[in-house]
N, C-alpha and C positions, 0 to 999 in steps of 0.2 A: 385721710388718716388724721386723727386728732393728735395734738401735741401734749403728751402726758409724761409723767415721770418714768413710765415703763419704757420709753424709747431708749434703745440700747446706747446710743451716743451720749445721752444725758444722765444715765443711771449713775448714782453715786456722786454726782457733782453738786456743789453748793449753789452754783449759778449756771443756768443753761439759757442760751440765746438761740432762737430759731429764726432763720431767714428763708428757708425753703418753702415759701408760702407767705402769708401775712406775718409780720414781726411779732414774736412772742418772747417773753422773758419769764423765767421761773427761778425762784430762790427757795432752796430746800424742798423742791417738789410742789411748790405753790405758785400759781400764776400771778403775776404782778400787773396792775393796771398801768397802761402806757401813757406817756404824755400826749395831750391832744394835738400839740404842735407837730406838723409834718416835718418841719426842719429839725426839730429835736429828735424825732424818730429816725430821720435820715442820718443825723449825726451819730446816733447810737449804732445804726447799721454800718456806717462807714468805719467807725472805730472797731467794731467787732470783726470786720474783715480786713482791716489794715494790717500789713505784715510787721509794722514797727510803729514807734511813737510818732505822732503827727505834730508838726509845728502849728502854733496858734495862727500864724499868718496864712498858712496853707488852708486851714479850716475856715478862716474868714473868707478867703477868696473862693473857696468851694461852695459855701452856702449863703454867704451874705455879701456877694458882689453888688455894689451899688448902695448898700445900707449906709445910713448916716453915721452910725457908731457900731461897726461890726464886732468889735471886741466886747462891748457891753452885751450884744445879742448872744455871742458865744458863751459868756459867763452865765447868762440866764439859762441857756439850754443845758450847760454842764450841771448847773444846780438841779434842774429837773431830772437829768440822768442819774445824778448821785442819789436822788430820792428813791429811784427805782432799783439801782444795782448796788448802792452802798459803797463799801470799801474797795470794790473791784475797779472803781474809777480812779486812776492815778493821774494827777495833774502836777507837773513839776517844771523846773526851769528848762528841761530838755524837750518838753512837749506833753501831749495828752495821749494816754493809752489805757487799755484794759489789762488788768493783771491776769496772768495765765493760770495761777494756782486755783485748782478746783473749779475751773471754768470750762464749759463745753459749748462749742458752736456747731450747729448741725452742718453748715456748709463746709467747715474744716474736715469733719469726719467723712462727709460725703465725697469731698475731693480726694482724700486719702484713699478711700475705697475705689473710687472710679478710675483713678490713674493706674491701678493694677487690674483693670477689668478682665484682661485676657487670662490672668492667673487665678481669678476668684472662683470659688465654688458656686454652684447654683444657688445655694442658700444665702451666700454672702451677697450675690447680685440682687436677689430678692429683697434682702434686708436693706441694701443701699437704696433700691428704688422705692421701698416703702417709706423712706425718710422724706420723700417728696410730697409736700402737702398742697401744692398748687404753684402758681406762677411765683418764682422767687422774688423776694423783696416787693411783694405785691402792693403794700400800702404805705410806701415811703417816697412817693413821687413828690418833687418840689419844683413847682413851675417857676420859670424865670431865672433859674440858676443853671446855665448851660454847662459849666464845668462839672457840677454834681450830676446832672442828667447824663452827661457823657460817661462818667464813671459808672452810674447805675446801669446804663445800657450794656456796657462792657461786662459787668459782673453777671447780669442776666444771661448774656450770650454765652459766657464761659460756663456757667452752671448748666444751662440748657444743653450745650454741646457735650458736657460730661454725661448728662442723662442719656443723650443719644448714643454715646459709646457704650453705656451700660445696656441699653436696649438692644444694640447690635450683638453684644456679647450674650445677652439672654436668648436671642434668636438662635445663635449657633450652638450654645450650650444645650438647648432643648431640642436639637435637631432630630434626635431619635424619638422624640415625642411630638409628632407633627402638629397635632391640634394645639398644644401648648406653644410651640414655636410660631405657629401661624398667628396666634393671638398677640405674641410679642412683636411680630413683624408688622401687623396692622397698627399697633400702637405707635411704632416707629414712623410709618408713612403718614399717620395722622398728624404727627408733630412736624414732619418735613415732607410736604406734598411732592417736592421735586427730587426726593432722594431715590436715585435709580437703584442703588444697592438694595434698599428696602423693598422697592417694587419687584425687583428681580427675585428676592427671597419670598415674597408673597406668592408670586406665580409658581415658584418651585414647590412651595409647601402645599399649595392647592393641589398640585399634581400628586404629591406624596400622600395627601389625604384621599386620593381617588376621585377628586372633583375635576376631571380633565376638561369638560366643556366650560366650567367656570374659570379654570386657569386660562384657557384660550381666549375667552371673552375678556378677561381681565387684562391680558397683554394687549389685545386689540384696542381696548378702551384707553389704556395708558399711552399707547403709541399715538393714537389719534389726538389725545390731549396734549402730549409733548410736541407733536408735530405742529399743532395749531399755535401753541405758545412760543415755540422756537422759530417758527416760520420755515421749516424744512420738510421735505417729503417724508411720509410715514416710513417708506422703505429704508430711509437712512437714519431713522431713530432707533438706537440700540439701547434697550434696557440693560443696565449694568448688572447682569445676572452672574454673580461670582460662583466659582466652583463650590459644590456642597462641602461642608467641613470635613466629612470623612474621606473625600477624594482629593482634597486640596493639595496633598503632597504625593499623590499617587500618579504614576505615569511611566511610560516606557523609558528605557535607557536612552533611546534615540531622541525622544522629546526633551528629556533633561539635558542632553548634550546640546540640542539645538538652542534651548533657552540660555544655557551657559555661554554659548559662543556669541550671543548677542550682547552680553554684559560688557560694560566699560570699566576700565581700571582707574581708580581715583586715589591720588596721593593726598593724604591728610597731613598738612604741614603744621609745625608749631606756630602758635599765635605770637605776634610781636607785642612786647609790653612797653608802654610809655607812661610813666617811668617804670623801670624794673623794680620789683619788690614782692614780698611774700604774699600780700593781699591780691595784687594783680595776677601773680603766678598761680595762686589757688583758684581764682576765678577762671583763668585760662585753662587750667587742667579740667575743671568741671565742664566748661564749654566743649573742650576737645573730646572728653569722654561721652557727653550726651550726643554730640554731633556724630562721633564715630559709631555709637550705638544705633542712631537713627539710620545712618547710611549702611551699616552692617545688615540691617533688616531689609534693605532695598532689594528689589527683584531685578534691577537693571544695572547694578554696578558691583564691582569687587573693590576691596579696600586695602590700601597700603598704609601701614602706620608711619609715624614720624621718622623712623629710622630707615624706611624704605623696605622693610620686611613684609612679605605678603601674609595677610591674615586669611585671605581667600583669593586665589589666583588661578585663572585657567591655564592649562598646559600651554607652553609656547609663548606666554605673554612676556615681553621683554621690557616693558616700561609702562608708565602711567599715561592715560589719555587726558585726564583732567587733574587739576590741583585745587584744593580748597585752602585758602589763605585768609588771614585776618589779623586784627590788632585789638588790643585792649588799651584804651587811652583814658587816663584820669585827668579831668578838668575840675580843679577845685574839689567840691564835694560830690560831683557827679562822675560817673564812669560810662564811657561810650564803647560799645562793642560793634565792630564791623566785620563782615565776612564777605568773601567773594569766591566764585568758582571760575577758574580760568581753563579754557580749552587750550591745552598745550600744543595741539596739532596746528591750530590757527593763530595762537597767540592773542586771543580775545577774551574778554570777560563775558560770560554767558549768564551770570546772576550776581547780584549785589544786594546786600541788606545791612541796615544799621539799627541799633536800639540804644537809647539812653536809659540806663538803669536808674530806677528811683523816680522816674516820671509817673505821676498819678494816672496818666492815660496810656502807658505802655503795658503790654502783657507781662506776666512773670517770665523770668529768664528761661526756665525749662520749657515753658510753652512756646516761647519765641524760637528757641533752638530746634525744638521739634518741628515747628513750621518751616524753619530754614532748611532742615534736612529734606523735608518733602519737596520744597521748592527747588533745591539743588538737584534732587533725583529727577524731577520733572524736566529741568533744563538739560540734564545729561541725556535723558531718554529721548528728547526731541532734537538733539544736536545732529547736524549733518555729518556725512561720512568723512569730511576733511580733505576732499580733493581740491586741486587748484581752482577749478571752475566754481565749486560750491563756496570756496573761500572768497573769491571775488564777488559772487552774488551776495553772500552773507555780509561782506563789508559794505556793499552798496545799500543793502537793506538796513543795516544798523545805522548808517549815516542818515538814510531817509527817516528812520524812526526817531532819531534825535532831532532832526529838522522839524518833523511834524509836531513833536512835543514842545517846541519853542513857542508855538502859538503866535507866530508873526507872519505877515503876508508874504514877504520875500522868501523866508524859510519854507513856507507852505508851498510856494511854486517850485522851489528847488527839490523838495521832497517828492512832489508829484512827478517831476522829470525823472528822478531816479527810479521811482516805483514803476513808471511806464516802461523803462528799459528792462526791468525784471519781468513784467507781465508780457513784454514782447517775446521773451524767451520761454516763459511758462505762464500761459494765460490762466491756469488754475492754481497758482500759488496762493494759498489761503491768507497768509499773513500779509502779503503784498496787497491783495484785494481788500483786506480789512483796513489797512492804513490808507489805501487810496480812498475808500469810502469815508474815512474820518477826515481826510484832507478836504474832500469836496464839501462835506458837512460843515467844516470850519469856515470855508469860503462864504457859505450862506449865512451862518449864525453870527460871524464877526464883521459883517458888512464889508467884506473884501471883494465882492463880486458884483458885476453889473447885470448878471443873469442868475440871481439866487434860485429861482425855481428850477432852472436847468441843472444847477449844481446839486440841489436837493434830490432830483430824480436820479442823477448819476450816483450819488451817495447811496440811495436806496438800492439801485441795481447792483453795485459792487458789494454792499452789505449782504444782500440776499445770496449772491454767489459765494461769498466767503463763509456764510453760515452753513451752506450745504456741504462745504468741504472741511471746515475747520472747527467742528462743533465739540472736539475733545481737547482743544488747546486753550488753557485758561487765558493766556495773553491775547490770543486771537479773539476769543469770546469777549474779552474786555474792550478791545478796540472796536469790534463790531457794535457792542453796546454803546460805546461813546458816539459812534456815528448815528445809530438809531435814536439816541437821546436827542442829538442836535437837530434831527429832522422830525422831532415831536412824536416818535414811536416809543412812548414811555413804557407801555406795558411790555412790549417785546424786549426793550433794553433791560427791564427789571428781571425778566426770566433768565436772560443770558448772564447777567451779573450774578444772580443767585447760583447758577451752574458753575461759573468761574470761581466763585468763592468756596464752593464745596470741593472743587477739584484742587484748589491751592489757596487755603485761607490767608496766607501771608502775602499774596500778590498786592502790592501797594496800589497799583493802578486801578484795580477793581474797587478798592475802598474809595479812591478819589472819584471815580465815575459814580459809585453808589451815593456819595455825598452830593454831587451835583444833581443826580436824579431825584434825591430826596428834596433838594431845594425846588426843583421844577414841580414836584408834587405837593408843595406847601407842607413839608415835614421837616422843619428846621432843626428840631431836637435830634432826629435821626441823622441829619446832615452833619451836625456838629460832632456827633460821635465818630463818624467815619473820618472827617477831616482831622480831628484831634489825634486819632489813632495813627494816621499817616504822618503827621508832624512829629508825634512822639517816637515813631519807629525810625524815621529818617530826617532828623531836624536839619541836617546839612545838605540835603538833596537840593540841587539848583531848581528842580521842578516844584519845590514846595510853595513857590509863589502862587501856583494855581490852587493849592489847598487853602492857603491863606485868603485868597480871593473868595473861594467858596465859603470859608468860615465867616468872612465879613458879610457875604450875601445872606447867609443864614441868620445872622444877627439883625440885618436890615429887615428881613421878613418878619422877625419877631418884634420889630419896633425898637430894638436896642441900637440906636444910631451911633452912639459914642464908640461902642465896641466894634461896630461895623466899619467905621472910618479907620480905627486903629489898625485892624487886620488888613484892610485893602491898601492902606498907605504902606504897610510893611511889604505887601505883595509888590507894589510898584517900586519900592526901594530895591527889591531883589531883581526885578525885571522892568526897568524903565521903558523898554520898547513895547511893553504890553499896554498900549494906549487904550485899548478897548475896555480896560478895567474902569475907566472913567464913566462908562455908560451906567455902571452900578454905583460908583463912588459919588458922582455928582448928585444923584437923588438923595444919598445919605447926607451929604453936606447940606442940601436944601432942607431936609427934614430936621437937621440939627441947628438950623439957623446960621450956618457958615456960608453966607451969601458970596463973599469974595472968593473963597475957595471953590465954590460951585461954579462961578463965572470963569475962574482960571481953568477949571476942568473942561468946560465947554470949549475954551480957546485951544486947549491941547487936542481935543477931539477933532475940531474942524480943521486944524492944521494938517492932520493926517487924513481926514475924511471931509474934504471941502463941501461935498454935496449932501452931507448927512442931515437927516431930518428925524423928528420924533416918529413919524410914520414908518420910516425905514428901520429904525431900531425895534419898533413893535412888531414889524414883519419878520425880523431876524430872530428875535429871542423867543424862547419857548416856556416862559414862566406862566403861571396861572393868570387869568384876567385881572384878579384883584391886585396881584403884585405888579403886573404890567401897567395898570392904571397909576399906581404909586410911582413907578419908574418914569412913566411918560410925563406926569405932572411935575416931577422934580427936574427933569431935563428941560421942559418948556419954561418953567419958572426961572431957570438959570440962563435962558437965552437961546436955546436950540429951537429953530422954527418947527412948527408942527408938520408942514408939508413942503 
């Protein structure tokens, strides 16, 4: 669809900016020629989508990292933008922004419409989808600027996700018109080939159109494809075929009572404010309201408000099973929100999340809280019954999980010992199998084992068993993907991570593993996006050293050695026992000409790995041949023997 003055979102506006496709600017209904500079077009796009005025320092870091005179470059680009949009560009002491008066941006209108997709009319959904002109922000790529590319990828993902929600709404809205609904469902699965909801709808709609043989063939083909990609038997592949819209709320009294009896009771507690004040209190009220709304719509829990009064409680319920607690903390100009879900029966935290508001790499508050509600619901839904035996096993599992995440050889052995006790009691426990696979894979890839091939084979065996049993648990899928990544099964790991992120988009571990997978596939821009998202969401997480390491490796792959060194040194400062980081840090030192630091890194490596050689490192790591050649040369030049 062309970008014209007749577009509903731009009608009557003196200035209109379109980013749902190639960048377009119109003043008074007339298209304006854009600057040829990609950085200038990128800057205009960033300002158009920024929620507030941007500091000059942040804009320089975003688009001119490494430039000799970034402020001069910024002034030049702002002059080019002013020539296009005129008085709508505001440059002041407080920063740079676009004026809102008589300004329309298609992404803003699209987001406003898409967030209420469930309540939109058929025509409103059609109008919103018609605003989409192609891949969003299609012609504003800026190579070599990782911070900007991470922002760009996040914006594209956000807008594409909203389009998907509109397509889902279009499918269900058109349910009584099967041919029209089928067309919408096919558009959805074309966008997301692994969207089980969409494939389930396609099969249902083919049946509603009277095309029964085609529906059966479609289901068989998709099950075969998913089985091949996920590595599980076809009989255990379940297309997520949701109930048709007209029967979603229909059922016998007995089935409703059965579903209700399975629901857990959640106490939503007031957030702590540090310091107390009206601004923090207002933010806390917004978060509590959005979180309560998200949990209220849950199919697996009932909600108690802050005073303990039931908004929806099963008969006979005497107390809460879980509590959601949190804090709003102001540090200087930034605000950090943290939430946790506590199992009151066992006294353990089953989910935790953090976000620093105002970070250019963090999602919007409402989007994050919505994801938090989904993650809390998933944690509650998969929680055990709370018996003494299950509590003891869960305690052992949580300890093993923490030890496995330390990425240290002694902790790895301790984790395996605990996991073996769990598997001795229940050989088919999927999470224990998944973490066992990951631990064995760690032994091989971090040069902790004298029999790496044997450990890789054990990792593959446990990962295959866990995949057959735990294919609907996002954390289990993420852990299996971590193991499969480390044994060089990159395609299988990618499919599992895609499924995990669709089940729970806010699971940080899945973004960490996706970042490392992107590094192994020579996709450093994609890796940077995932790692920066994790660091932005949970900057105080002790496990962030692994994301910082991955971020440094991504810069190393791109040839940005100064940034690579900085991030990996930060990672070592957070976890000095992670000596294996030197396998990547030493080559970065060597490439940057830091010879003494490179030699010191080799000394640290051989102190913990006396028999380590370049050949052993190359056998352990799973990077591409090009990257491994660069790593091998850097290690050897710093003094590590080849064999």
